[in-house]
C-alpha positions in Angstrom: -143.0 13.4 -141.6 -139.8 12.2 -141.4 -140.0 8.7 -142.8 -137.1 6.4 -140.7 -136.7 3.0 -142.3 -136.7 0.0 -139.6 -133.6 -2.0 -139.7 -133.0 -5.6 -139.8 -134.8 -7.6 -137.1 -134.2 -11.3 -136.9 -137.1 -13.7 -137.7 -138.6 -15.9 -134.3 -137.1 -18.8 -134.1 -137.9 -22.3 -132.5 -136.6 -23.2 -129.2 -136.5 -26.1 -126.7 -134.9 -24.6 -123.3 -133.9 -27.1 -120.2 -137.2 -26.7 -117.4 -134.8 -26.8 -114.9 -132.3 -23.7 -115.9 -135.6 -21.6 -117.6 -137.9 -18.9 -115.9 -140.7 -17.3 -117.7 -140.9 -13.9 -116.1 -144.5 -12.4 -116.7 -144.2 -8.2 -116.8 -147.1 -5.8 -115.3 -150.0 -7.7 -116.8 -152.3 -6.4 -114.4 -155.6 -4.5 -114.8 -154.1 -0.8 -115.0 -152.5 -1.8 -118.0 -154.7 -4.7 -119.4 -158.3 -3.7 -118.7 -159.9 -1.6 -120.7 -161.3 -0.2 -117.0 -157.1 0.5 -116.3 -155.3 3.6 -115.6 -152.8 3.3 -118.7 -154.6 0.9 -120.9 -152.4 -0.1 -123.5 -155.2 -1.3 -125.5 -156.5 -4.1 -127.6 -152.3 -5.2 -128.2 -152.3 -5.9 -124.7 -155.7 -8.1 -124.7 -154.4 -10.0 -127.7 -151.1 -11.2 -125.6 -152.9 -12.7 -123.5 -153.8 -16.2 -124.9 -150.1 -16.4 -125.8 -149.2 -16.1 -122.5 -151.8 -17.9 -121.1 -150.4 -21.0 -123.4 -146.5 -20.4 -122.9 -147.5 -20.1 -118.8 -149.3 -23.7 -119.2 -146.0 -24.9 -120.9 -144.0 -23.6 -118.0 -146.4 -25.0 -115.3 -146.0 -28.5 -116.7 -142.7 -28.5 -117.8 -141.7 -27.4 -114.1 -140.0 -24.5 -115.1 -140.0 -21.4 -112.9 -142.7 -18.9 -113.2 -142.2 -15.1 -112.3 -144.8 -12.3 -111.7 -143.9 -8.8 -111.7 -146.5 -6.2 -110.4 -145.7 -2.6 -110.8 -146.2 -1.4 -107.0 -146.4 2.4 -106.5 -147.1 4.4 -103.3 -149.7 7.1 -103.2 -147.4 9.9 -103.8 -144.5 8.0 -106.2 -142.0 10.0 -107.8 -143.4 8.7 -110.8 -146.7 9.8 -110.7 -146.1 13.1 -112.4 -144.8 11.4 -115.4 -147.6 8.8 -116.2 -150.5 9.3 -114.0 -151.1 7.7 -110.6 -151.6 3.7 -111.7 -150.7 0.3 -109.9 -151.3 1.8 -106.4 -150.5 -0.9 -104.1 -153.5 -2.9 -102.7 -155.7 -1.1 -105.3 -157.8 -3.4 -108.1 -155.2 -2.0 -110.6 -152.4 -3.9 -108.9 -153.8 -7.0 -109.3 -152.9 -9.2 -112.1 -155.4 -10.1 -114.2 -157.8 -12.8 -113.6 -156.8 -14.8 -117.0 -153.6 -15.0 -115.6 -153.6 -15.4 -112.0 -151.0 -17.1 -110.2 -151.0 -20.0 -108.5 -149.5 -21.4 -105.5 -145.6 -21.6 -105.4 -145.2 -19.0 -108.3 -142.9 -15.8 -107.4 -144.2 -12.6 -107.8 -141.7 -9.5 -107.4 -143.6 -5.9 -106.5 -141.4 -3.6 -108.8 -141.1 0.4 -108.0 -139.8 1.1 -111.0 -139.8 0.3 -115.1 -136.7 -3.0 -114.2 -138.1 -5.7 -111.9 -134.2 -6.2 -111.2 -134.5 -2.9 -110.0 -134.6 -2.9 -105.7 -136.5 -6.7 -105.9 -134.7 -9.7 -105.2 -135.7 -11.1 -108.5 -131.8 -12.0 -109.3 -131.3 -13.8 -106.0 -134.1 -15.9 -106.3 -133.3 -16.6 -109.8 -129.3 -17.6 -109.2 -130.4 -20.1 -105.9 -133.0 -21.5 -108.2 -129.9 -22.1 -110.9 -131.7 -19.9 -113.9 -129.8 -19.6 -116.6 -132.7 -18.6 -119.8 -135.2 -16.1 -119.2 -138.5 -15.8 -121.4 -139.7 -12.6 -121.2 -143.2 -11.5 -121.6 -145.8 -8.7 -120.5 -146.5 -5.5 -121.4 -145.4 -2.6 -121.5 -142.9 -3.4 -124.5 -140.7 -0.5 -124.5 -140.8 0.2 -120.6 -140.8 -2.6 -118.0 -140.4 -5.7 -120.4 -137.5 -3.9 -122.7 -135.5 -2.8 -119.0 -136.4 -6.1 -117.0 -134.6 -7.8 -120.6 -132.0 -4.9 -120.5 -131.0 -5.9 -116.9 -131.5 -9.7 -117.4 -128.6 -9.2 -120.1 -126.5 -7.2 -118.5 -127.0 -9.9 -115.2 -125.5 -12.6 -117.7 -128.8 -14.3 -118.5 -129.6 -15.8 -121.7 -132.8 -13.6 -123.1 -135.7 -15.0 -124.8 -138.6 -12.6 -126.1 -141.4 -14.3 -127.2 -143.1 -11.9 -129.9 -146.3 -12.4 -129.6 -146.4 -12.1 -125.7 -145.6 -8.9 -125.7 -147.3 -5.8 -126.2 -146.5 -1.8 -127.1 -149.0 1.1 -126.8 -147.6 1.9 -130.7 -146.0 -0.3 -134.0 -143.0 1.6 -133.4 -142.8 1.1 -129.9 -143.2 -2.7 -130.5 -140.0 -2.6 -133.4 -137.8 -0.6 -131.6 -138.2 -3.3 -128.5 -137.8 -6.4 -130.6 -134.6 -4.7 -132.5 -133.4 -3.7 -129.0 -133.7 -6.9 -127.9 -132.1 -8.9 -130.3 -129.9 -6.8 -131.8 -128.3 -4.9 -128.2 -129.0 -7.4 -125.9 -128.3 -10.6 -128.0 -132.2 -11.9 -127.4 -134.0 -14.6 -129.0 -137.4 -13.4 -130.6 -139.3 -16.5 -130.8 -143.3 -17.3 -130.1 -145.3 -19.2 -127.7 -145.6 -22.1 -130.5 -142.0 -21.9 -131.1 -141.0 -22.4 -127.8 -140.9 -25.4 -125.7 -139.2 -26.5 -121.9 -137.9 -30.0 -121.6 -138.5 -31.0 -118.5 
């Protein structure tokens, strides 16, 4: 087996963000990924993030920060299924956001077609009309939908923040690769649900 040294990954930082110009994006915390009965269950790593995401969600709601949920949303014959198998089919139990993190009235739900929540959706438009400068990205799967969404956010010139206790991957390698890519390539700031605060 070939051993690979993990490049340097920054320490998590304490962050205070202006609530009015910040959006919390919760990526694909849906039954098919987070429930044990789900078609693409990520595992206990995903279950462990629920408490941390809920903590951050509470802070965002209290401060008035924008909250965005994404839903993986596929038709019955989606071309992604040969890669991953059938999952998150539109309107099914598997496509629903988990009960513990249910959106409330006024929060944005983006139904996304591919890994990237910006691709083929109105997410960028909705962020811009709200004057959003900072995006805090949470959810699953770290190296797939979280990473691609963070990449598009950075390329669209949003400042990216990643609470490391609020994202989950299928393997430790995938998790570390995500932290490296977001911090190194996209100049994102690594933080945590406890270290990040919104300033009303």
